C-alpha positions as CSV (number, residue, x, y, z in Angstrom):
1,M,37.7,-14.7,-21.5
2,A,37.2,-11.1,-22.7
3,S,36.6,-12.3,-26.3
4,R,34.0,-14.8,-25.1
5,L,32.2,-12.1,-23.3
6,R,32.4,-9.8,-26.3
7,K,30.8,-12.5,-28.5
8,L,28.2,-13.2,-25.9
9,G,27.3,-9.5,-25.8
10,I,27.2,-9.1,-29.6
11,T,24.9,-12.2,-29.7
12,A,22.6,-10.8,-26.9
13,A,22.4,-7.4,-28.6
14,G,21.5,-9.0,-31.9
15,V,18.8,-11.1,-30.4
16,A,17.4,-8.0,-28.6
17,I,17.4,-5.9,-31.8
18,G,15.7,-8.7,-33.7
19,A,13.3,-9.1,-30.9
20,A,12.5,-5.3,-30.9
21,L,11.8,-5.4,-34.7
22,S,9.5,-8.3,-34.2
23,T,7.7,-6.3,-31.5
24,Y,7.4,-3.4,-33.7
25,A,5.8,-5.6,-36.4
26,L,3.4,-7.1,-33.9
27,R,2.5,-3.5,-32.7
28,V,1.8,-2.3,-36.2
29,S,-0.4,-5.2,-37.0
30,D,-2.3,-5.0,-33.8
31,V,-5.7,-3.5,-33.5
32,S,-5.7,-0.1,-31.7
33,P,-7.7,-0.1,-28.4
34,H,-11.0,1.6,-28.0
35,H,-10.7,5.3,-27.2
36,V,-13.3,7.1,-25.3
37,Q,-14.9,10.1,-26.9
38,M,-14.6,13.2,-24.6
39,E,-18.0,14.5,-25.5
40,E,-19.5,11.1,-24.4
41,M,-17.8,11.3,-21.1
42,Q,-18.9,14.9,-20.6
43,R,-22.6,13.7,-20.9
44,I,-22.1,11.4,-18.0
45,R,-23.0,13.7,-15.0
46,R,-21.9,12.5,-11.6
47,K,-24.0,13.3,-8.4
48,R,-23.0,16.5,-6.6
49,T,-23.1,15.0,-3.1
50,L,-21.7,11.7,-1.8
51,P,-24.4,9.7,0.0
52,S,-23.6,8.7,3.5
53,R,-23.0,5.1,4.5
54,S,-26.5,4.9,6.2
55,E,-28.1,6.2,3.0
56,Q,-26.3,3.6,0.9
57,V,-27.4,0.8,3.2
58,K,-31.1,2.1,3.0
59,T,-30.8,1.9,-0.8
60,L,-29.6,-1.6,-0.5
61,Q,-32.4,-2.5,1.8
62,S,-35.1,-0.9,-0.4
63,G,-36.0,-4.1,-2.1
64,E,-35.5,-2.7,-5.5
65,E,-33.9,-5.0,-8.1
66,F,-30.4,-4.0,-9.3
67,D,-29.1,-4.8,-12.7
68,V,-25.7,-5.7,-11.2
69,L,-24.6,-6.8,-7.8
70,I,-20.9,-6.8,-7.4
71,I,-19.2,-8.8,-4.5
72,G,-15.8,-7.4,-3.5
73,G,-14.6,-3.8,-3.0
74,G,-11.0,-4.2,-4.2
75,A,-9.6,-2.6,-7.3
76,T,-11.5,-5.0,-9.6
77,G,-14.8,-4.7,-7.8
78,A,-14.6,-1.0,-7.6
79,G,-13.8,-0.8,-11.3
80,C,-16.7,-3.0,-12.2
81,A,-19.0,-0.7,-10.2
82,L,-17.7,2.4,-12.0
83,D,-18.0,0.7,-15.4
84,A,-21.5,-0.6,-14.8
85,V,-23.0,2.6,-13.3
86,T,-21.5,4.9,-16.0
87,R,-23.1,2.6,-18.7
88,G,-26.5,3.4,-17.1
89,L,-27.0,0.1,-15.2
90,K,-28.5,0.1,-11.7
91,T,-25.5,-0.9,-9.7
92,A,-24.8,-2.3,-6.2
93,L,-21.5,-3.3,-4.6
94,V,-20.9,-5.0,-1.2
95,E,-17.6,-5.6,0.6
96,A,-17.2,-7.8,3.6
97,D,-14.4,-5.8,5.1
98,D,-13.3,-2.4,3.8
99,F,-12.6,-1.0,0.3
100,A,-9.0,-2.1,-0.6
101,S,-8.7,-4.0,2.7
102,G,-7.1,-7.0,0.8
103,T,-4.5,-7.2,-1.8
104,S,-5.5,-3.8,-3.4
105,S,-3.8,-1.9,-0.5
106,K,-0.8,-4.2,-0.3
107,S,0.8,-3.9,-3.7
108,T,4.2,-2.6,-4.9
109,K,2.4,0.7,-5.6
110,L,3.5,0.5,-9.3
111,I,1.4,1.1,-12.4
112,H,3.4,-0.9,-14.9
113,G,3.3,-2.9,-18.1
114,G,5.7,-5.6,-16.9
115,V,9.2,-5.5,-18.3
116,R,9.7,-9.2,-17.5
117,Y,6.6,-10.2,-19.4
118,L,7.9,-8.4,-22.5
119,Q,11.2,-10.2,-22.2
120,N,9.3,-13.5,-22.0
121,A,7.2,-12.5,-25.0
122,I,10.1,-11.6,-27.2
123,M,12.4,-14.5,-26.3
124,G,9.6,-17.0,-26.4
125,L,7.7,-15.4,-29.3
126,D,4.6,-15.5,-27.0
127,I,1.8,-13.4,-28.5
128,E,-0.4,-13.8,-25.5
129,Q,2.2,-12.2,-23.2
130,Y,2.9,-9.5,-25.7
131,R,-0.8,-8.5,-25.8
132,M,-0.9,-8.6,-22.0
133,V,2.0,-6.1,-21.9
134,K,0.4,-3.9,-24.6
135,E,-2.9,-3.8,-22.7
136,A,-1.1,-2.9,-19.4
137,L,0.9,-0.1,-21.0
138,H,-2.4,1.3,-22.4
139,E,-4.0,1.1,-19.0
140,R,-0.9,2.7,-17.3
141,A,-1.5,5.7,-19.5
142,S,-5.2,5.7,-18.7
143,M,-4.6,5.7,-14.9
144,L,-2.1,8.5,-15.1
145,R,-4.6,10.6,-17.0
146,S,-7.6,9.7,-14.9
147,A,-6.1,10.4,-11.5
148,P,-3.2,12.8,-11.9
149,H,-3.2,13.6,-8.1
150,L,-2.8,10.0,-7.0
151,T,-0.3,8.9,-9.7
152,R,3.0,10.0,-11.0
153,P,5.7,8.9,-13.5
154,L,8.5,7.3,-11.7
155,P,12.0,6.7,-13.2
156,I,13.4,3.3,-12.3
157,M,17.1,2.6,-12.6
158,L,18.4,-0.8,-13.8
159,P,22.1,-0.9,-12.6
160,V,24.4,-2.9,-14.9
161,Y,27.6,-4.5,-13.5
162,T,28.7,-6.5,-16.6
163,W,29.5,-4.4,-19.7
164,W,28.1,-6.7,-22.3
165,Q,24.6,-6.5,-20.7
166,I,24.4,-2.7,-21.4
167,P,23.3,-3.1,-25.1
168,Y,21.1,-6.1,-24.2
169,F,19.2,-4.2,-21.5
170,W,19.1,-1.0,-23.5
171,V,17.5,-2.5,-26.5
172,G,15.1,-4.5,-24.3
173,I,14.0,-1.3,-22.6
174,K,13.7,0.5,-25.8
175,A,11.4,-2.3,-27.0
176,Y,9.2,-1.5,-23.9
177,D,9.0,2.2,-25.0
178,L,8.1,1.0,-28.5
179,V,5.2,-1.2,-27.4
180,A,3.8,1.7,-25.3
181,G,3.9,3.9,-28.4
182,D,2.3,7.3,-28.2
183,R,1.1,6.3,-24.6
184,N,4.7,6.1,-23.3
185,V,5.3,7.9,-20.0
186,K,8.8,9.2,-20.8
187,T,11.6,7.9,-22.9
188,S,14.2,5.6,-21.3
189,Y,17.9,6.5,-21.4
190,Y,21.4,5.3,-20.6
191,L,23.5,6.6,-17.8
192,S,27.3,6.4,-17.3
193,R,28.7,5.1,-14.0
194,E,29.3,8.6,-12.8
195,D,25.8,9.9,-13.8
196,A,24.2,6.9,-12.2
197,L,26.0,7.4,-8.9
198,E,25.2,11.1,-9.0
199,L,21.4,10.3,-9.3
200,F,21.5,7.4,-6.9
201,P,24.4,8.0,-4.5
202,M,23.4,5.0,-2.3
203,L,24.2,2.6,-5.1
204,R,27.1,0.2,-4.9
205,G,29.8,1.7,-7.2
206,D,32.4,-0.9,-7.5
207,K,32.3,-2.7,-10.8
208,L,29.3,-0.6,-11.8
209,C,29.5,-0.2,-15.7
210,G,26.5,2.1,-16.1
211,A,22.6,2.0,-15.8
212,I,19.5,2.1,-17.8
213,V,16.6,4.3,-16.7
214,Y,13.1,3.6,-17.8
215,Y,9.7,5.0,-16.7
216,D,6.7,3.4,-15.1
217,G,3.9,4.9,-13.0
218,Q,3.4,5.0,-9.2
219,Q,0.2,5.4,-7.2
220,D,-1.3,5.4,-3.7
221,D,-3.1,2.1,-4.2
222,A,-5.6,2.2,-1.3
223,R,-6.6,5.7,-1.9
224,M,-6.9,4.9,-5.6
225,C,-9.3,2.1,-5.0
226,L,-11.3,4.3,-2.6
227,A,-11.4,7.1,-5.2
228,V,-12.7,4.8,-7.9
229,S,-15.4,3.5,-5.4
230,L,-16.4,7.0,-4.5
231,T,-16.6,8.0,-8.1
232,A,-19.0,5.1,-8.7
233,A,-21.0,6.3,-5.7
234,R,-21.2,9.8,-7.0
235,H,-22.5,8.5,-10.3
236,G,-25.3,6.6,-8.5
237,A,-23.9,3.2,-7.5
238,A,-25.0,1.8,-4.0
239,I,-21.7,0.8,-2.5
240,T,-21.2,-0.4,1.0
241,N,-18.3,-1.7,3.0
242,H,-18.6,-4.2,6.0
243,V,-21.5,-5.9,4.3
244,E,-20.8,-9.6,3.9
245,V,-22.6,-12.0,1.5
246,L,-24.0,-15.0,3.4
247,E,-25.8,-16.8,0.6
248,L,-26.4,-16.6,-3.1
249,L,-30.1,-16.7,-4.1
250,K,-31.5,-18.5,-7.1
251,K,-34.6,-18.8,-9.1
252,K,-35.8,-20.7,-12.2
253,D,-35.0,-19.0,-15.5
254,S,-37.7,-17.7,-17.8
255,E,-38.0,-21.1,-19.5
256,G,-38.5,-22.7,-16.1
257,G,-35.7,-25.2,-16.4
258,K,-32.4,-23.9,-15.0
259,D,-31.6,-22.3,-11.7
260,I,-30.0,-18.8,-12.1
261,L,-28.8,-16.3,-9.6
262,C,-31.2,-13.5,-8.6
263,G,-29.4,-11.8,-5.7
264,A,-27.8,-12.5,-2.4
265,K,-28.5,-12.6,1.4
266,V,-26.2,-10.2,3.2
267,R,-25.3,-9.0,6.7
268,D,-24.1,-5.6,7.8
269,N,-21.1,-6.5,10.1
270,I,-21.5,-3.0,11.8
271,S,-25.2,-3.2,12.7
272,K,-25.5,-7.0,12.4
273,K,-28.7,-6.6,10.4
274,E,-29.4,-9.1,7.6
275,W,-31.4,-8.6,4.4
276,T,-31.6,-9.7,0.8
277,I,-30.5,-7.8,-2.3
278,K,-32.3,-8.7,-5.6
279,A,-30.2,-8.4,-8.8
280,K,-30.4,-9.6,-12.4
281,C,-26.6,-10.4,-12.4
282,V,-24.1,-11.2,-9.7
283,I,-20.4,-10.6,-10.2
284,N,-17.7,-12.3,-8.1
285,A,-14.7,-9.9,-7.8
286,T,-13.3,-11.2,-4.5
287,G,-9.7,-11.7,-5.4
288,P,-8.1,-14.5,-3.2
289,F,-11.6,-15.3,-2.0
290,T,-12.8,-16.2,-5.5
291,D,-13.4,-19.9,-4.8
292,S,-15.4,-19.2,-1.6
293,I,-18.1,-17.4,-3.7
294,R,-17.9,-19.9,-6.5
295,K,-18.6,-22.7,-4.0
296,M,-21.6,-20.7,-2.7
297,D,-22.8,-20.9,-6.2
298,N,-21.9,-24.6,-6.7
299,P,-20.2,-26.6,-3.9
300,T,-18.8,-29.1,-6.4
301,V,-16.6,-26.8,-8.5
302,K,-12.9,-27.2,-8.5
303,T,-10.8,-24.5,-6.9
304,I,-9.1,-22.2,-9.4
305,C,-7.2,-19.8,-7.1
306,C,-3.6,-20.4,-6.3
307,P,-2.8,-17.8,-3.6
308,S,0.7,-16.4,-3.5
309,S,2.1,-14.3,-0.6
310,G,4.0,-11.1,-1.6
311,V,5.7,-9.4,1.3
312,H,6.9,-5.7,1.2
313,I,8.8,-3.7,3.8
314,V,9.1,0.1,4.2
315,L,12.4,1.7,5.2
316,P,13.3,5.3,6.0
317,G,13.4,7.8,3.0
318,Y,17.1,8.2,3.2
319,Y,17.7,4.7,1.6
320,S,16.6,6.0,-1.8
321,P,16.5,9.3,-3.7
322,Q,13.1,10.9,-3.7
323,Q,12.8,10.8,-7.5
324,M,14.5,7.5,-8.5
325,G,13.6,3.8,-8.0
326,L,15.7,0.8,-8.4
327,L,15.1,-2.6,-10.0
328,D,17.0,-5.8,-9.2
329,P,16.2,-8.0,-12.2
330,A,17.8,-11.1,-10.9
331,T,17.9,-11.9,-7.3
332,S,19.6,-14.9,-5.7
333,D,16.6,-17.1,-6.4
334,G,15.4,-15.5,-9.6
335,R,12.8,-13.2,-8.2
336,V,12.6,-9.4,-9.1
337,I,13.0,-6.9,-6.3
338,F,11.9,-3.3,-6.6
339,F,13.3,-0.6,-4.4
340,L,11.2,2.6,-4.6
341,P,10.6,6.0,-3.0
342,W,7.0,6.1,-1.7
343,L,5.3,8.9,0.5
344,N,8.7,10.0,1.9
345,G,9.7,6.4,2.7
346,T,11.3,3.6,0.8
347,I,9.3,0.6,-0.2
348,A,11.1,-2.7,-1.0
349,G,9.7,-6.0,-2.3
350,T,8.3,-8.3,-3.2
351,T,8.5,-12.0,-2.4
352,D,6.5,-14.8,-4.0
353,A,5.6,-17.9,-2.1
354,P,2.5,-20.2,-1.9
355,C,0.2,-19.5,1.1
356,E,-3.2,-20.1,2.5
357,V,-6.1,-17.7,1.8
358,T,-6.7,-15.6,4.9
359,R,-8.2,-12.3,5.8
360,S,-5.1,-11.6,8.0
361,P,-1.9,-12.4,6.1
362,M,1.2,-11.8,8.1
363,P,4.8,-11.1,6.9
364,S,7.4,-13.6,8.1
365,E,10.8,-12.8,9.4
366,D,12.4,-15.0,6.7
367,E,10.7,-13.0,3.9
368,I,11.9,-9.7,5.5
369,Q,15.4,-11.0,5.8
370,F,15.4,-12.1,2.2
371,I,14.4,-8.6,1.0
372,L,17.1,-7.0,3.3
373,S,19.8,-9.4,2.0
374,E,19.0,-8.6,-1.6
375,I,19.0,-4.8,-0.9
376,K,22.5,-5.1,0.5
377,N,23.9,-6.4,-2.7
378,Y,23.1,-3.1,-4.5
379,L,23.8,-0.4,-1.8
380,N,27.3,0.9,-1.0
381,K,29.1,0.1,2.2
382,D,28.2,3.5,3.8
383,V,24.6,2.4,3.9
384,D,24.3,0.0,6.8
385,V,21.1,-2.0,5.9
386,R,19.7,-2.6,9.4
387,R,16.9,-4.8,10.4
388,G,15.9,-2.1,12.9
389,D,15.2,0.3,10.0
390,V,12.1,-1.7,8.9
391,L,9.3,0.6,9.8
392,S,6.5,-1.5,8.6
393,A,6.0,-4.8,6.8
394,W,3.0,-6.5,5.2
395,S,2.0,-9.4,3.1
396,G,-0.5,-9.2,0.2
397,I,-2.1,-12.4,-1.3
398,R,-1.8,-12.3,-5.0
399,P,-4.7,-14.4,-6.5
400,L,-3.1,-16.4,-9.4
401,V,-5.7,-18.4,-11.1
402,Q,-6.2,-21.4,-13.4
403,D,-8.6,-20.8,-16.3
404,P,-11.9,-22.7,-15.8
405,N,-12.8,-21.9,-19.4
406,K,-10.0,-24.3,-20.6
407,G,-10.1,-28.0,-20.3
408,D,-6.4,-28.1,-19.3
409,T,-6.1,-26.2,-16.0
410,K,-2.5,-27.3,-15.1
411,S,-0.9,-24.0,-15.8
412,L,-1.8,-20.7,-14.3
413,A,-3.4,-18.0,-16.4
414,R,-0.9,-15.2,-17.1
415,N,-3.7,-12.6,-17.5
416,H,-7.1,-12.2,-15.9
417,I,-10.0,-14.6,-16.8
418,V,-13.8,-14.0,-16.9
419,H,-15.9,-17.0,-16.3
420,V,-19.7,-17.5,-16.5
421,S,-21.1,-20.4,-14.5
422,E,-24.2,-22.4,-15.5
423,S,-26.3,-20.2,-12.9
424,K,-24.8,-17.1,-14.5
425,L,-22.4,-16.2,-11.8
426,I,-19.8,-13.9,-13.4
427,T,-16.4,-14.4,-12.0
428,I,-13.5,-12.1,-12.7
429,A,-10.1,-13.3,-11.3
430,G,-6.4,-12.9,-11.8
431,G,-4.9,-9.8,-13.5
432,K,-3.1,-7.0,-11.7
433,W,-3.7,-3.5,-10.3
434,T,-2.7,-1.7,-13.5
435,T,-5.3,-3.4,-15.7
436,F,-8.3,-3.1,-13.3
437,R,-10.2,-0.9,-15.6
438,A,-9.8,-3.2,-18.6
439,M,-10.7,-6.2,-16.5
440,A,-13.9,-4.4,-15.3
441,E,-14.8,-3.5,-19.0
442,H,-14.4,-7.1,-20.0
443,T,-16.5,-8.3,-17.0
444,I,-19.4,-6.0,-17.6
445,D,-19.3,-6.9,-21.3
446,A,-19.7,-10.5,-20.3
447,A,-22.4,-9.7,-17.8
448,I,-24.4,-7.8,-20.3
449,K,-24.2,-10.7,-22.7
450,A,-24.8,-13.5,-20.2
451,C,-27.7,-11.9,-18.3
452,K,-29.3,-9.9,-21.1
453,L,-28.8,-6.5,-19.5
454,E,-29.7,-3.4,-21.3
455,P,-27.1,-0.6,-20.8
456,E,-27.6,3.0,-22.1
457,R,-24.2,3.2,-23.6
458,E,-20.8,1.5,-24.2
459,C,-18.0,1.6,-21.7
460,V,-16.8,5.2,-21.0
461,T,-14.2,4.7,-18.3
462,D,-11.0,4.9,-20.4
463,G,-9.8,8.4,-19.4
464,L,-12.8,9.2,-17.1
465,W,-11.7,11.5,-14.2
466,I,-12.1,9.9,-10.8
467,E,-12.7,11.5,-7.5
468,G,-10.5,14.5,-7.0
469,A,-9.0,14.7,-10.5
470,Q,-11.2,17.3,-12.2
471,G,-10.0,20.5,-10.5
472,W,-6.6,19.4,-9.4
473,T,-3.4,21.1,-10.5
474,P,0.3,20.4,-9.4
475,T,0.4,23.9,-7.7
476,M,-3.0,23.7,-6.0
477,Y,-1.4,23.2,-2.6
478,I,-0.1,26.8,-2.7
479,R,-3.8,28.0,-2.5
480,L,-4.3,25.7,0.5
481,V,-1.3,27.4,2.3
482,Q,-2.3,30.9,1.3
483,D,-6.1,30.8,1.7
484,L,-6.4,28.5,4.6
485,G,-3.1,28.8,6.6
486,L,-2.0,25.1,6.3
487,E,1.6,24.1,6.7
488,V,3.2,23.5,3.4
489,E,4.0,19.8,3.9
490,V,0.4,19.2,5.0
491,A,-1.0,21.2,2.1
492,K,1.1,19.1,-0.4
493,H,-0.1,15.9,1.2
494,L,-3.8,16.9,1.1
495,A,-3.5,17.9,-2.5
496,I,-2.0,14.6,-3.7
497,S,-4.3,12.5,-1.5
498,Y,-7.6,14.1,-2.1
499,G,-7.1,16.2,-5.3
500,D,-9.7,18.9,-5.6
501,R,-11.5,17.6,-2.5
502,A,-8.5,18.9,-0.4
503,F,-10.3,22.2,0.3
504,A,-13.3,20.3,1.7
505,V,-11.0,18.3,3.9
506,A,-9.0,21.4,5.1
507,K,-12.2,23.3,6.0
508,M,-12.9,20.6,8.6
509,A,-9.5,21.2,10.3
510,A,-9.2,22.5,13.9
511,L,-7.4,25.8,14.8
512,T,-3.9,25.1,16.1
513,G,-3.8,28.1,18.5
514,K,-0.5,29.0,17.1
515,R,0.7,31.8,14.9
516,W,1.5,29.4,12.2
517,P,0.2,27.1,10.9
518,I,-3.3,28.5,11.6
519,I,-5.2,25.2,11.1
520,G,-4.5,21.5,11.0
521,K,-3.5,19.6,14.2
522,K,-1.1,16.7,13.3
523,L,-2.0,13.3,14.4
524,H,1.7,12.5,14.7
525,P,4.5,14.9,14.7
526,E,6.6,13.1,12.0
527,F,3.8,12.8,9.4
528,P,1.5,15.3,7.6
529,Y,-1.8,13.7,8.6
530,I,-4.2,16.0,10.4
531,D,-7.3,15.8,12.5
532,A,-9.6,16.9,9.6
533,E,-8.7,13.7,7.6
534,V,-10.3,11.5,10.3
535,R,-13.5,13.5,10.2
536,Y,-13.5,13.5,6.4
537,G,-12.5,9.8,6.4
538,I,-15.8,8.9,8.1
539,R,-17.6,10.6,5.2
540,E,-15.5,8.3,2.9
541,Y,-17.2,5.4,4.7
542,A,-14.5,4.6,7.3
543,C,-16.2,2.6,10.1
544,T,-13.4,1.3,12.2
545,L,-10.0,2.4,13.5
546,V,-8.3,0.0,11.1
547,D,-10.2,1.6,8.1
548,M,-8.8,4.9,9.2
549,V,-5.1,4.3,9.9
550,A,-4.6,1.7,7.2
551,R,-6.5,3.0,4.2
552,R,-7.9,6.6,4.7
553,L,-4.5,7.5,6.1
554,R,-1.6,5.3,5.1
555,L,0.1,5.6,8.5
556,S,0.2,1.9,9.3
557,F,1.9,1.1,6.0
558,L,4.5,3.8,6.5
559,N,5.4,3.4,10.2
560,V,3.6,0.9,12.4
561,Q,5.1,2.4,15.6
562,A,3.8,5.9,14.6
563,A,0.4,4.4,13.8
564,S,0.3,2.9,17.3
565,E,1.3,6.3,18.8
566,A,-1.4,8.1,16.9
567,L,-4.2,5.7,17.8
568,P,-5.5,7.5,20.9
569,M,-6.0,10.8,19.0
570,V,-7.6,9.1,16.0
571,A,-9.8,7.1,18.3
572,D,-11.0,10.2,20.2
573,I,-12.1,11.9,16.9
574,M,-13.8,8.8,15.6
575,A,-15.6,8.3,18.8
576,E,-16.9,11.8,18.8
577,E,-18.0,11.5,15.2
578,L,-19.5,8.1,15.3
579,K,-20.9,8.3,19.0
580,W,-18.9,5.4,20.3
581,S,-19.4,4.3,23.9
582,K,-16.4,3.9,26.1
583,E,-16.6,0.2,25.6
584,E,-16.7,0.4,21.8
585,K,-13.8,2.8,21.7
586,E,-11.7,0.4,23.8
587,K,-12.8,-2.5,21.5
588,Q,-11.8,-0.5,18.4
589,I,-8.4,0.4,19.9
590,A,-7.7,-3.3,20.8
591,A,-8.7,-4.5,17.4
592,C,-6.5,-1.9,15.7
593,E,-3.5,-2.8,18.0
594,H,-4.0,-6.4,17.0
595,F,-4.0,-5.4,13.3
596,L,-0.8,-3.5,13.7
597,Q,0.9,-6.3,15.5
598,T,-0.2,-9.1,13.2
599,Q,-0.6,-7.7,9.7
600,M,1.8,-4.6,9.8
601,G,4.9,-6.4,11.2
602,Q,4.9,-5.1,14.8
603,Q,4.7,-8.6,16.3
604,V,7.5,-9.8,14.0
605,N,9.7,-6.9,15.2
606,R,9.0,-7.7,18.9
607,Q,9.6,-11.4,18.4
608,L,12.9,-10.7,16.8
609,K,13.9,-8.4,19.6
610,E,13.2,-11.2,22.2
611,K,15.3,-13.7,20.2
612,I,18.4,-11.5,19.9
613,P,21.2,-12.9,22.1
614,V,23.0,-10.4,24.4
615,N,26.3,-9.8,22.6
616,L,28.0,-7.1,24.8
617,S,31.6,-6.9,26.1
618,K,32.2,-6.8,29.9
619,S,32.9,-3.0,29.8
620,E,29.6,-2.4,27.8
621,V,27.6,-4.5,30.3
622,D,29.2,-2.5,33.2
623,T,28.4,0.8,31.4
624,Y,24.7,0.0,30.7
625,T,24.2,-1.6,34.2
626,K,25.4,1.7,35.7
627,R,23.0,3.7,33.5
628,F,20.2,1.4,34.5
629,E,20.9,1.8,38.2
630,T,21.1,5.5,37.7
631,I,17.6,5.7,36.4
632,D,16.3,3.1,39.0
633,K,16.7,5.7,41.7
634,D,14.9,3.7,44.4
635,K,17.0,0.6,43.8
636,K,13.9,-1.6,43.0
637,G,15.6,-3.7,40.4
638,Y,13.4,-2.4,37.7
639,V,12.4,0.8,35.9
640,S,8.8,2.1,36.0
641,I,6.9,4.8,34.2
642,T,7.4,7.0,37.3
643,D,11.2,6.6,36.9
644,I,11.1,7.6,33.2
645,K,8.9,10.6,33.9
646,R,11.1,11.8,36.7
647,A,14.2,11.5,34.4
648,M,12.6,13.3,31.5
649,K,11.4,16.1,33.7
650,A,14.9,16.5,35.0
651,F,16.2,17.5,31.6
652,G,13.4,19.7,30.5
653,D,10.6,17.4,29.1
654,A,8.0,18.4,31.6
655,E,5.1,18.3,29.2
656,V,5.5,14.6,28.2
657,S,2.1,13.0,28.1
658,G,1.1,9.8,29.9
659,E,0.6,8.0,26.5
660,E,4.1,9.0,25.4
661,L,5.5,7.5,28.5
662,H,3.6,4.3,28.0
663,D,5.0,4.2,24.4
664,I,8.6,4.5,25.6
665,L,8.0,1.8,28.1
666,R,6.3,-0.6,25.6
667,E,9.2,-0.4,23.1
668,I,11.5,-2.2,25.6
669,D,9.1,-4.0,27.9
670,T,9.3,-7.5,26.0
671,N,7.4,-9.4,28.7
672,M,4.7,-6.8,28.9
673,N,4.6,-6.5,32.7
674,G,4.6,-2.7,32.9
675,Q,8.3,-2.4,33.9
676,V,11.7,-2.7,32.5
677,E,14.2,-5.2,34.0
678,L,18.0,-5.1,33.6
679,D,18.0,-8.1,31.2
680,E,15.5,-6.3,28.9
681,Y,17.6,-3.2,28.8
682,L,20.8,-5.2,28.0
683,Q,19.0,-7.2,25.3
684,M,17.8,-3.9,23.7
685,M,21.3,-2.3,23.8
686,S,22.7,-5.5,22.1
687,A,20.0,-5.2,19.5
688,I,21.0,-1.6,18.8
689,K,24.6,-2.6,18.6
690,S,23.8,-5.3,16.0
691,G,21.5,-3.1,13.9
692,N,18.3,-5.1,14.6
693,I,16.9,-2.0,16.3
694,S,17.7,1.4,14.9
695,H,17.2,3.5,18.1
696,S,15.4,3.6,21.4
697,R,14.0,6.6,23.3
698,F,14.5,4.6,26.6
699,A,18.1,4.2,25.7
700,A,18.4,8.0,25.1
701,V,16.7,8.7,28.4
702,A,19.0,6.4,30.3
703,E,22.1,7.9,28.8
704,Q,21.0,11.5,29.4
705,E,20.1,10.7,33.0
706,E,23.6,9.3,33.5
707,I,25.2,12.4,32.0
708,R,23.0,14.7,34.2
709,K,23.9,12.7,37.4
710,E,27.6,12.9,36.5
711,Q,27.4,16.7,35.9
712,E,25.6,17.1,39.2
713,R,28.3,15.1,41.0
714,L,31.1,17.2,39.5
715,R,29.4,20.5,40.5
716,K,29.3,19.3,44.1
717,Q,33.0,18.5,44.1
718,I,34.0,22.1,42.9
719,T,34.5,24.4,45.9
720,V,33.8,28.2,46.0
721,D,37.4,29.1,46.0
722,R,38.2,26.9,43.0
723,S,35.3,28.3,41.1
724,G,36.7,31.9,41.3
725,G,34.5,32.9,44.2
726,G,31.3,32.0,42.3
727,L,31.9,34.6,39.7
């Protein structure tokens, strides 16, 4: 058996070495990508001030004709707007929901070339996949350079549990470095078993032979998309969220024969006003909704989008080291799972399953359980992977496409496609986050050619600084602490989220009334988000509570329960800034709660809790029943908010707010009747025992109340003479 494995290992290594040499030959013969001249970029002056949303809407309503109208405010649409406006084209962009509200905020947060695609390119001698990887690696370097505050290099560990795979994986990863060339992030390296466990102590150590570490990039995807959009706005693009396209407008071409697009009829979903926008060229960059816009143009076209659901979950930060990710290259069904540190949490995913196109994709329990089960295979026995540790879960729709430019559309396009319809609708579809800039460049190139546009210059976005990048440094947060009196954790967060705009954000922060920190009231005690970010987020075009908690702040993606708890404070600030009525504020809260329940996994968590059978021993049932009766002082048969408040006040939590009390009640009140029955309490304790729930404040309150009552009873039993005369 050993000799067979040895032969297999030698063969695999030989194949990998030969493949790497082939890759080198391809790389040498390939044409170098276009590099932007720095002096050309410096001539492109951005606007000093960011127009307000109302000003942007007025520009769109002015009746002037734009060179380009882009439909879709995700990564691709934002990239198209930045590319077009920096070429000197009069640019407009409309988004039916919010910037990055779709797939662009629901990615794995990686900026990568695609290790799997390179393997397929080498083993299958597929030049198309090789070029796709090469382009992605070029764009990875461009993103890291353009937005250093929102991106960072991330080492990713590939654990190896079969010795002969070590040379195979090592040579394959070295080929990945080789293709990146001088744009490589950092060089990959091999780790012994001992070193691998030192860097990733949570890793399963039995049978571990070693590990390969390679580097990719990581980003805050929603804020990256927003930063690109804001950069386009500063350069002069008219961009607006919550403006939906109702109809595409056409006119006869100059020769009077063919109908071509000349604009669109739109509706502002905030004000409900409708108007038309005139444009020489219309670009469809709507991701999963590609076909809906194509059918507006021509109802008879065949669909080209094949939507696929990718679910991710967020676990506590202690599941992974802060500076090391993990890749599972071969899950039980052949999919790849990433396990990555992200914003002090741990993100795991993704799944890949056909789905329907919807604006409200929801994660399923089966997909969450699949990710958890795969994680368990790589973590040691000391790490109990519990369902209750899932802090948030979401589903993003990946818009895989068939290429309409080819006659045979049976297979899906591996890369992005740009298609020009008979009426000159420019459709950009497919691709991935990492290549958004290149996709935009190709799209605007096609638009210029098809619609005879006259730009002032060539594409200048490769390496162009985006919002927040120009004055940012890794130690900038220290000035925020020293000059303004911010907490260190908050200052670091502001610096990496807003870059050089962090000072503008911090200056809007309220005084804390404490000796330290001087400014910056936290929206939730467990996270570094502060009040000023809500006020600044409105200047970044946030219109709804969902816009704020999901994309200006990333709270809903990090911890859905914390987002729910922060809602009242966020709603109060937004209501003050946007002059909401009481009714509008309540409507916004209800809509955001629905979003958290459906799209961020809260409903799945609650449904799971309700399905968990009570699996307690008789002694455990007796113990928990006694605790329940202790807190139910009036023997009503249920526990109310008044009971919880009385118990918490008894052991020193006198300042607990009414909202906090409601939160404690909601986490156990499965039938939502405003009170806790004994069966609900027993079910929750069973869920904690099985690991389906990580912890419960109500359980802690009940336990402390029982301890307090018992101590009180014992004190009454001790007489004065037994206590030493009271001395």
